[in-house]
N, C-alpha and C positions, 0 to 999 in steps of 0.2 A: 569679296572685300580684298583678298590677297592680290587679285589681278589688278585692282585699282591702285593698290600700294605699289606693286611692281611697275605699273605705268608711271607713277609719280617718281619713283626712284630712277627709272630709265630717262625720264625727262630731265631730272636734275643732272644725271651723269652726262647727258647730251649737252646741256648748257655748259658744264665744266669742260668737256672736250672741245667745244667750239671756242670757248674763252681762252683755253690754253693755246690752241692753234693761232688765234688772233694775236695773243701776246708774243708767241714765238716768232712771229713775222718781224718783230722789232728787237727782241732780246733773247739771249741764251736761256735755255731751260734752267741752268744753274743760277741765274739771277732773278728768276720769277719767284715772287713771294706768294704765300698762301693768301695773304691779305689782298694783294693785287689781283690774283686769280678769282677770288670770291667776289670782289668788287665788280670785275668785268662780267662774271657769270650771273651776278645779281642774287647770290645766295650767302648764307652766313658761314662763318668758319667752322662752327660745330657740324654743320651738314657736310662740309668738305671732309673733316676729320672722321666722320662716320664711315667714310669710304676709303680714304687715302691718308697716309702719313705726311706726304710731301708731294709737290708738283711732279717730280720725276716718276713717282708711282703712277700718276695719271697718264704721263707719257708712255710708260710701260704698258698700261691698259690699252692705249690707242694702238701701240705697236702690236700687241697681242691680237687685237681685233683685226688689224690688217693681215697679219700672218695667218690668222684663222681663215680669213676669206681666201687668201692665196692657197692654203692647204685644201680648203673645200673645193676650189676650182681644180687644183692639181690632182685631187683624188679621183677625178673623172678621166685622167690621163692614164694610159696603160704604162705604169711605171716598170713593169717587168720587161717590156720591149723598149722602154724609155723613148717614147715618141717626143723627141727633143723640140720640134717645132711647136707642138701643142703645149708642151711644158712652158716654153719661153712665152708663147702667146698668152697663156693663162696668167703668168706673172705680170706681163705688160698690161694686160686688160685690167687686172685688179688695181695696178698702180694708176693707170689712165682714168679709171672710174673714181679714184680718190686723189685727184691731182693736187688739190690745195694741201691736204694732209701730208702727202708724200713730199711735196716741195719743202714744207717746213721741217719734216723729219730729216730729210737729206740735205738741208741747208746747214751752214755753220752754226746756227742756233739750236740745232737738234743734236741727236746722238747718232749720226749717220753710221759710224763704224759699228756700233752695237747692233743697229737694225740690219745692216748689211751682213754682219757675221751670223745673225739669226737666219737670214735667207740662205746663206751658204750652207748651213747645216741641215736644211730641210730635206734634201734628197741625197746627201753625200754617200750614205751607206749603200743605197740601192745603185747609185750611179757607179761607184767604184767597184762594186761586186760585178756589175755587168761588164765593165771593162776588164776586170780580172778574168772573167769567163771567156773573153775574147783573146786572152794571151798576155796581158800586162801583169807585171808583178804588183803586189799590194803597194809598194813604194811608188812605182811608176804611175799607178792609177791615182794615188793620193796627190802626187805632184801635178799630174795632168788635170785632175779635177780642180785643184786650187788655181792653177793657171787659167783654165777656161772660165771658171766662175768669177774670178777676180776681174778678168778682162770684161766679161759680160756685165758685171755689176758696175764697173767703171763707165761703160757705155750707157747703162740705164741711168746712173746718177747724172751723167752729162745730159742725157735726154730730158730728164725731169727738170734740171736746173736751167736748161735752155728753153723751157716752155713747151715741151712735147712737139717739137717741130716735125719729126718724122712720124708717119702713120704707123700704127701698131703692127699691122701685118707685114709691112715692109721691113721694119726693124726686127721683128721676130724671124723673118726669113734670113736676113743678114746675120743675125747672131747665131741662129741654129746652124747655118752653113759654116760660119767661122769655127764654131765649137766642134762640129762633126769633122770638118777638114783637119783640124788640129789633132783630135784624138785618133782619127784614122791614120794620119801620117805617123803619129807616135807608135801606134800598134804595128804598122807596116815597117817602120824603121828598125824595130828590134826583132821582128818575127817574120 
């Protein structure tokens, strides 16, 4: 019986997620009401409030799910050696498999800065530790990390908003080369 209940809850949550994505194509998350969301999803407000307090919490749930999929993909990458190409390919693949959702989250109607900041934090500690082991100071590693990741995420955001024109592997190669070239130059410059 619990399995049947869980399936119903998941179906309801799926309806809510799809309805929110549809509404966010036209309006900002901040202007979406619970009433409009429930009407679009075909559920009542009490059902919504059983799971969330406001639409932004549902968006947070969607973001959490995407980040979980990214983390699951990235957990297969050798983070001790920081296989950058596989890391970037993993992120791009998850984004590419969730095109519509990512386009909405990264649009002006979403909270792109929040989502991007969460991606930035995913591997910061391991990445900067690796660069420090190669000779950078903690400050230099932090600056290099934020520079590389901000640039890469800007490219990813542009890729998403342009309709995924560049093929995933080609973009992953370009980004990993740019990041590796930048951090190697930085290490060689000072050491």
